[in-house]
C-alpha positions as CSV (number, residue, x, y, z in Angstrom):
1,M,-15.9,119.6,36.5
2,N,-12.3,119.1,37.5
3,Q,-11.1,120.9,40.7
4,I,-7.8,122.6,41.3
5,D,-5.2,120.0,42.3
6,E,-3.9,120.6,45.8
7,H,-0.5,119.3,44.7
8,A,0.3,120.4,41.2
9,P,1.9,117.8,39.0
10,T,5.2,118.5,37.1
11,W,5.8,117.5,33.5
12,Q,9.5,116.6,33.5
13,L,10.9,117.4,30.0
14,S,14.6,116.7,30.5
15,D,17.1,116.5,33.3
16,T,17.3,120.3,33.4
17,R,13.8,121.5,32.3
18,A,10.3,120.9,33.6
19,V,6.9,122.5,33.6
20,T,5.2,122.8,36.9
21,L,1.4,122.8,36.3
22,D,0.6,125.1,39.2
23,R,-1.2,127.3,36.6
24,P,-2.2,126.9,33.0
25,C,0.7,126.1,30.7
26,V,0.6,128.0,27.4
27,V,2.5,126.4,24.6
28,C,3.1,128.6,21.5
29,I,2.7,127.0,18.1
30,V,5.7,127.6,15.8
31,N,4.8,126.2,12.4
32,A,7.9,126.0,10.2
33,T,5.7,125.0,7.3
34,P,4.4,126.6,4.1
35,D,1.0,124.9,4.4
36,S,-0.3,124.8,7.9
37,F,-4.1,125.6,8.1
38,S,-3.8,128.8,10.1
39,D,-0.3,130.4,9.7
40,G,1.4,128.4,6.9
41,G,4.4,130.3,5.5
42,A,4.4,132.9,8.3
43,Y,7.3,131.5,10.3
44,N,9.1,129.1,8.0
45,D,12.4,131.0,8.0
46,V,14.7,131.5,11.0
47,D,14.4,135.3,11.4
48,R,10.6,135.4,11.3
49,A,10.4,132.4,13.6
50,I,12.7,134.0,16.2
51,E,10.6,137.2,16.1
52,H,7.5,135.1,16.7
53,V,9.2,133.3,19.6
54,K,10.3,136.5,21.3
55,R,6.9,138.0,21.0
56,A,5.3,134.9,22.4
57,I,7.6,134.9,25.4
58,D,6.8,138.5,26.0
59,D,3.1,137.6,25.9
60,G,3.6,134.9,28.5
61,A,4.4,131.6,26.7
62,D,5.7,128.8,28.9
63,M,6.9,126.6,26.1
64,L,7.3,126.3,22.3
65,D,6.1,123.6,20.0
66,I,8.0,123.6,16.7
67,G,6.9,121.5,13.7
68,G,8.0,121.1,10.1
69,E,5.1,119.1,8.8
70,S,1.5,120.4,8.6
71,T,-1.1,118.1,10.1
72,R,-4.1,119.9,8.6
73,P,-6.6,117.5,6.9
74,G,-5.4,116.8,3.3
75,A,-1.8,118.0,3.9
76,Q,0.9,116.2,2.0
77,R,3.4,114.2,4.0
78,V,6.9,115.7,4.5
79,S,10.2,113.7,4.5
80,S,12.4,113.5,7.5
81,D,15.1,115.4,5.7
82,E,12.8,118.2,4.9
83,Q,11.4,118.4,8.4
84,I,15.0,118.5,9.8
85,K,15.8,121.3,7.3
86,R,12.8,123.3,8.6
87,V,13.0,122.8,12.3
88,V,16.6,122.3,13.4
89,P,17.9,125.7,12.4
90,I,15.1,127.4,14.3
91,I,15.8,125.4,17.4
92,E,19.5,126.0,17.1
93,A,18.9,129.8,16.7
94,I,16.7,129.9,19.7
95,R,19.3,128.3,21.9
96,K,22.1,130.3,20.5
97,S,20.2,133.5,21.3
98,G,20.2,132.5,25.0
99,I,16.5,131.7,25.2
100,E,16.0,128.9,27.7
101,I,12.2,128.3,27.3
102,P,11.3,124.6,27.0
103,I,10.8,123.3,23.4
104,S,8.9,120.4,22.0
105,V,9.3,119.1,18.4
106,D,6.1,118.2,16.6
107,T,6.9,115.1,14.6
108,T,6.1,111.5,14.1
109,L,9.6,110.5,12.9
110,S,12.4,109.4,15.1
111,T,15.2,110.8,12.9
112,V,13.6,114.3,13.1
113,A,13.0,114.0,16.9
114,R,16.6,112.9,17.5
115,R,18.1,115.9,15.5
116,A,15.7,118.3,17.2
117,I,16.6,117.1,20.7
118,E,20.3,117.3,19.9
119,A,19.7,120.9,18.7
120,G,18.2,121.9,22.0
121,A,14.6,120.6,22.1
122,D,13.3,118.9,25.3
123,A,10.3,116.9,24.3
124,I,8.6,115.0,21.4
125,N,5.0,115.9,20.5
126,D,3.9,112.9,18.4
127,V,0.4,113.1,16.9
128,S,0.5,109.4,16.2
129,A,1.1,108.6,19.9
130,M,4.4,107.0,18.8
131,T,2.7,104.4,16.6
132,E,3.9,105.6,13.2
133,D,7.6,105.1,13.7
134,P,8.6,101.9,15.4
135,E,11.8,103.5,16.7
136,M,10.2,106.4,18.4
137,L,9.5,104.9,21.8
138,A,13.0,103.5,22.2
139,L,14.4,106.9,21.2
140,A,12.2,108.7,23.8
141,S,13.5,106.3,26.4
142,D,17.1,106.7,25.4
143,L,16.9,110.5,25.3
144,N,15.0,110.6,28.6
145,C,12.8,113.4,27.2
146,G,9.3,114.5,27.7
147,I,6.6,113.1,25.3
148,V,3.1,114.0,24.2
149,L,0.9,111.0,23.1
150,M,-2.0,112.1,20.9
151,H,-4.9,110.2,19.6
152,R,-5.8,110.3,15.9
153,L,-8.1,108.2,13.8
154,T,-6.0,108.3,10.6
155,T,-3.1,110.2,9.1
156,S,-3.7,113.8,8.2
157,D,-3.5,113.3,4.4
158,R,-6.4,110.9,4.7
159,D,-8.5,113.0,7.1
160,S,-11.2,115.7,6.7
161,Y,-12.1,118.8,8.6
162,S,-14.4,118.1,11.6
163,D,-17.3,119.9,10.0
164,Q,-16.9,118.6,6.5
165,Y,-17.2,114.8,6.8
166,D,-19.5,113.1,4.2
167,R,-20.0,110.5,6.9
168,N,-19.0,111.2,10.5
169,P,-16.5,108.8,12.1
170,E,-18.2,106.1,14.2
171,Y,-16.7,105.5,17.6
172,G,-19.8,104.5,19.7
173,D,-18.2,105.9,22.8
174,V,-15.6,108.4,21.6
175,V,-14.3,109.2,25.1
176,G,-13.8,105.5,25.9
177,A,-12.2,104.8,22.5
178,V,-9.7,107.6,22.9
179,R,-9.0,106.7,26.6
180,D,-8.3,103.1,25.7
181,H,-6.0,104.0,22.9
182,L,-4.0,106.5,25.0
183,E,-3.8,103.9,27.9
184,V,-2.3,101.3,25.6
185,Q,0.3,103.8,24.2
186,R,1.1,105.2,27.6
187,D,1.7,101.7,29.0
188,A,3.8,100.9,25.9
189,A,5.9,104.1,26.6
190,I,6.4,103.1,30.2
191,K,7.3,99.5,29.2
192,A,9.9,101.0,26.8
193,G,11.5,102.9,29.6
194,V,9.9,106.3,29.5
195,A,9.3,107.6,33.0
196,S,5.6,108.3,33.8
197,D,6.3,111.9,34.8
198,R,7.6,112.6,31.2
199,I,4.2,111.7,29.7
200,V,1.4,114.0,28.6
201,I,-1.7,112.8,26.8
202,D,-3.7,114.7,24.1
203,P,-7.2,113.6,23.0
204,G,-6.5,114.9,19.5
205,L,-9.3,117.3,19.1
206,G,-10.0,117.8,15.4
207,F,-8.1,114.6,14.4
208,G,-10.6,112.2,13.0
209,K,-13.5,113.5,15.1
210,S,-16.8,115.1,14.2
211,V,-17.9,118.4,15.8
212,E,-19.9,116.7,18.5
213,D,-17.1,114.1,19.1
214,N,-14.8,117.0,19.9
215,L,-17.2,118.5,22.4
216,E,-17.8,115.1,24.0
217,L,-14.1,114.7,24.5
218,I,-13.9,118.1,26.2
219,R,-16.8,117.1,28.5
220,G,-15.1,113.7,29.1
221,T,-11.8,115.1,30.2
222,S,-12.1,113.6,33.7
223,Q,-12.2,110.1,32.3
224,L,-9.0,110.7,30.3
225,L,-7.3,112.1,33.4
226,E,-7.9,108.8,35.2
227,L,-4.9,107.6,33.2
228,G,-2.7,109.7,35.6
229,S,-1.0,112.0,33.1
230,P,-1.6,115.7,32.5
231,L,-3.7,116.6,29.5
232,M,-2.9,118.9,26.6
233,S,-5.6,120.8,24.8
234,G,-5.0,121.4,21.1
235,L,-8.1,123.0,19.8
236,S,-6.7,126.4,18.7
237,R,-8.5,127.8,15.6
238,K,-9.8,124.4,14.4
239,S,-12.8,124.0,12.1
240,F,-15.1,122.6,14.8
241,V,-14.3,125.7,17.0
242,G,-15.5,128.0,14.2
243,R,-18.5,125.9,13.5
244,I,-19.8,126.0,17.1
245,G,-18.6,129.6,17.8
246,L,-19.7,131.3,14.6
247,G,-22.2,128.8,13.3
248,R,-20.9,128.9,9.8
249,D,-17.9,128.3,7.5
250,S,-15.1,130.5,8.7
251,N,-11.4,131.1,8.2
252,P,-9.0,130.3,11.1
253,M,-8.2,133.9,11.9
254,E,-11.9,134.5,12.8
255,R,-11.9,131.8,15.5
256,D,-9.8,133.3,18.3
257,A,-12.7,134.3,20.5
258,A,-14.4,130.9,20.2
259,T,-10.9,129.3,20.8
260,V,-10.4,131.1,24.0
261,G,-13.9,130.3,25.2
262,L,-13.4,126.6,24.6
263,S,-9.9,126.6,26.1
264,V,-11.2,128.1,29.3
265,M,-13.9,125.5,29.4
266,H,-11.4,122.7,28.7
267,M,-9.3,124.0,31.7
268,Q,-12.4,123.9,33.9
269,Y,-12.8,120.2,32.9
270,G,-9.2,119.5,33.7
271,A,-6.9,120.3,30.8
272,R,-3.7,122.1,32.0
273,I,-1.5,122.5,28.9
274,F,-2.8,124.6,26.0
275,R,-1.2,124.5,22.5
276,V,-2.2,127.8,20.9
277,H,-1.6,130.2,18.1
278,D,-2.3,133.5,20.0
279,V,-0.4,133.4,23.3
280,G,-1.4,136.8,24.7
281,I,-5.2,136.3,24.7
282,H,-4.8,132.8,26.2
283,R,-2.5,133.9,28.9
284,G,-4.8,136.6,30.1
285,A,-8.0,134.6,29.8
286,L,-6.7,131.4,31.3
287,D,-5.0,133.2,34.2
288,A,-8.2,135.1,34.9
289,A,-10.3,131.9,34.9
290,W,-7.6,130.1,37.0
291,A,-7.9,132.8,39.7
292,V,-11.6,132.2,39.9
293,M,-11.1,128.4,40.1
294,R,-8.5,128.9,42.9
295,G,-11.1,131.0,44.8
296,I,-9.1,134.2,44.7
């Protein structure tokens, strides 16, 4: 398993904001959507989103990830105009309230990303690894912002839940396939002018992977870290988590205990950034495990 780095890396998000990974970084999910798989409709107006953000900060969030399009399997795609309508007022309200926590925008569209960065976001979290919109890499370079490059097998509207495939995806070597894809996209980002310290990679747990594929990707984290970028873990409340933690069909709100257990294991294997729904339980669990890993 991955050991504690003697010299902690820094994820540079902008000229004024960065995340130093000298402890686990907890990123709070803020879904400004009516149809996300876990909390759709809970935070899709400004007032409720701000309440959620303030509570998350009190619970120890290091960063926010705000998205206006659900990426659950089977979700309908959302236009750029609608995504902007959903996310930009929330980002503007956060900044107007004086909250300085780093923010990423969860989108695959450059027009949405630009408006979000202009409103006060610092990074682009792109589940397509910046392959869906041909303008995204140039935009990230021009804005000099942080980016997350995630692997997915297909778009969410064509995908299935990890434990509900009629026929599981066939990778052969899932870790190698994901690593190769992320390496290509990381190199493309650097070639486009994105600084290497602005890049985080995400294996895309739950995105076009079977239950066992997801577990293999967690076990294979060290191979992904050979690319030289910090790794984001995005397994919170996903169907494969419920399947292995509860051994049955489950609803997302039942999966928090299994989510925390897998997040701690993913940290032991080398993940350092955790995109989660429940900040408080992750902050406590990850910090406790981190203290053990540091030998305190």
